[in-house]
C-alpha positions in Angstrom: 77.6 -120.9 43.3 77.1 -117.5 41.8 79.1 -116.7 38.7 79.8 -112.7 38.0 81.9 -112.1 34.5 82.6 -108.0 34.8 83.5 -106.3 31.0 85.0 -102.5 30.8 86.1 -101.3 27.3 86.8 -98.1 28.1 90.2 -96.2 27.5 90.1 -93.7 29.7 91.5 -95.3 32.5 90.6 -93.8 36.4 88.9 -91.0 34.4 85.8 -93.0 32.4 82.9 -92.9 34.5 81.7 -96.0 32.8 84.2 -98.0 35.4 83.4 -96.1 37.6 80.0 -97.5 37.7 80.8 -100.7 37.0 83.0 -101.5 39.6 80.1 -100.0 42.0 77.5 -102.6 40.5 79.8 -105.1 40.8 80.4 -104.6 44.2 77.2 -104.2 44.9 76.9 -107.9 43.0 79.5 -109.4 46.1 77.6 -107.6 48.6 73.8 -109.5 47.7 76.2 -112.5 46.5 78.6 -113.5 49.4 79.9 -116.4 48.6 79.8 -115.8 44.6 82.9 -115.6 41.9 83.6 -112.9 39.6 85.8 -113.1 36.3 87.2 -110.0 35.0 87.8 -108.6 30.9 88.9 -105.2 30.2 88.5 -104.5 26.4 89.9 -101.3 27.1 93.9 -102.6 27.7 93.6 -105.5 26.1 91.0 -106.1 23.2 89.6 -108.7 21.3 91.4 -109.2 17.6 88.6 -107.1 14.9 87.4 -110.7 12.1 90.1 -109.7 9.3 89.8 -111.6 5.6 92.6 -114.1 7.7 91.2 -115.3 10.5 87.1 -114.0 10.2 85.4 -116.6 8.3 86.9 -118.8 11.3 82.7 -119.7 12.7 81.3 -120.5 9.2 84.2 -123.0 8.9 84.0 -126.5 9.4 86.7 -127.0 13.0 88.2 -129.4 10.4 88.4 -126.9 7.1 90.4 -124.2 9.3 93.0 -122.6 8.7 96.0 -121.6 12.0 94.8 -117.8 11.8 91.2 -119.6 11.7 91.9 -122.0 15.0 92.8 -119.5 16.8 90.2 -117.0 15.5 87.3 -119.7 16.6 89.8 -120.6 19.9 88.7 -117.0 21.1 85.2 -117.4 20.2 85.1 -120.5 22.6 86.5 -119.0 25.6 84.4 -115.4 25.2 81.0 -117.7 24.4 82.3 -119.9 27.6 83.0 -116.6 30.2 79.7 -115.9 29.4 78.1 -119.8 29.2 79.4 -119.6 32.9 78.3 -116.7 34.5 74.5 -116.0 36.5 75.4 -112.2 34.9 77.4 -110.1 32.2 77.8 -107.1 33.7 79.4 -104.6 31.0 80.3 -100.5 31.1 79.6 -99.3 27.3 80.5 -95.9 26.2 79.7 -93.6 23.7 82.3 -93.3 21.3 82.3 -91.3 17.7 78.6 -91.9 18.4 78.5 -95.5 18.7 80.0 -98.6 20.6 83.6 -98.7 21.6 85.6 -101.2 18.4 86.2 -103.2 21.1 82.5 -104.3 21.8 82.3 -104.8 18.6 84.4 -107.3 18.0 83.8 -109.4 21.2 79.9 -108.8 19.5 81.4 -110.1 15.9 83.1 -113.4 17.9 80.0 -114.4 19.8 78.3 -114.8 16.6 79.3 -118.9 16.3 76.0 -121.0 15.2 76.6 -124.6 17.2 78.2 -122.5 20.2 76.4 -119.2 20.8 73.5 -120.2 18.4 71.5 -123.0 17.8 71.5 -124.4 13.2 69.1 -125.7 13.8 66.6 -123.6 14.9 68.4 -120.5 14.9 67.5 -119.6 19.2 69.8 -117.8 21.1 72.5 -120.3 23.3 73.3 -117.5 26.6 70.0 -116.0 27.5 69.0 -117.0 30.0 71.2 -114.8 32.6 71.1 -110.8 33.3 72.7 -108.7 31.3 73.1 -105.7 32.9 74.7 -102.7 31.2 75.9 -99.3 32.2 75.7 -96.9 29.7 77.7 -93.5 29.2 77.3 -90.9 27.4 78.8 -87.3 27.6 77.0 -85.4 26.2 73.0 -85.7 25.7 71.3 -87.7 23.5 67.3 -87.7 24.8 64.0 -86.3 23.9 63.7 -83.1 22.7 67.8 -82.5 22.7 70.1 -81.7 19.6 71.3 -84.7 19.6 68.6 -87.1 20.2 68.3 -90.4 18.4 72.3 -89.7 17.9 73.4 -92.7 20.3 74.0 -95.5 17.8 75.6 -97.6 20.1 73.0 -98.5 23.0 70.5 -98.9 20.0 73.0 -101.6 18.4 74.2 -103.0 21.2 70.7 -105.2 21.8 70.2 -106.1 17.8 73.8 -107.0 17.6 73.4 -109.9 20.2 69.8 -110.6 19.6 71.1 -114.1 18.2 72.8 -115.1 21.1 69.9 -114.3 23.6 71.6 -112.5 25.3 68.8 -109.1 26.7 70.8 -106.1 28.0 69.0 -104.1 30.6 70.2 -100.4 30.4 71.5 -98.2 33.4 72.7 -94.6 31.4 74.6 -91.5 32.4 74.6 -88.9 30.7 76.5 -86.0 29.7 80.4 -86.7 31.7 81.8 -84.7 30.0 80.0 -82.2 31.5 82.5 -80.8 34.5 85.5 -81.5 31.5 84.3 -79.1 29.0 83.6 -75.0 29.6 81.3 -74.4 27.0 79.2 -78.0 29.0 79.3 -76.1 32.2 75.4 -75.2 33.0 74.9 -78.7 32.4 76.3 -79.8 35.4 73.7 -79.9 37.3 71.7 -82.5 34.6 75.2 -84.1 34.8 74.8 -84.8 38.7 71.3 -85.9 38.5 72.0 -88.2 36.1 75.0 -90.2 37.3 72.4 -89.5 41.1 70.2 -92.0 38.8 72.7 -94.3 38.0 74.6 -94.5 41.5 71.0 -95.3 43.3 70.0 -98.0 39.7 72.9 -100.0 40.9 73.1 -99.5 44.4 69.3 -100.9 43.8 69.7 -103.6 41.4 70.3 -106.3 44.0 69.0 -104.7 47.3 66.5 -107.0 48.2 69.4 -110.5 48.1 71.8 -108.8 49.6 69.4 -107.4 52.5 
């Protein structure tokens, strides 16, 4: 049976474009997989603890030598990895915050770098590959070629590198200028924002069209 893991990370609630688009993608996936199942994790509302001095070395310490804090951290890493292993498709909402990923996504990635669980300790091969990984990336401004902030989007560039050890390979769908309608100084960019959103929606709708048909 097909299974989708749907992950959101925005702190914007109902105002979040990334949440709106991942919800659209999840609905499209369900339409194409009527017998499939979905699990959901909301990193924005239920953040994963960041690695700290008490628990952060859990992935480098043998289980029988772990402190209670390290055991709790390792158990969470196992839970996160098993969520991915159970899924044929992983869907992640990736808004751009201060030119980088939300810190909760960085924490999610840090937990997933776990030799013996997500990485083969002998060969170094990632153990989470072989599944579709769709990332809906949203950006309040414009970061494309020729824009003043070209190259300032460090989230979409970083994510494939951050997860490369695990074997996960993201496919990106992007929507830019999402702040145009609420930022007076960006009012002239609203047509471009609408065009970017329509293009992202069309990409989402086409993801599983052959299966739905």
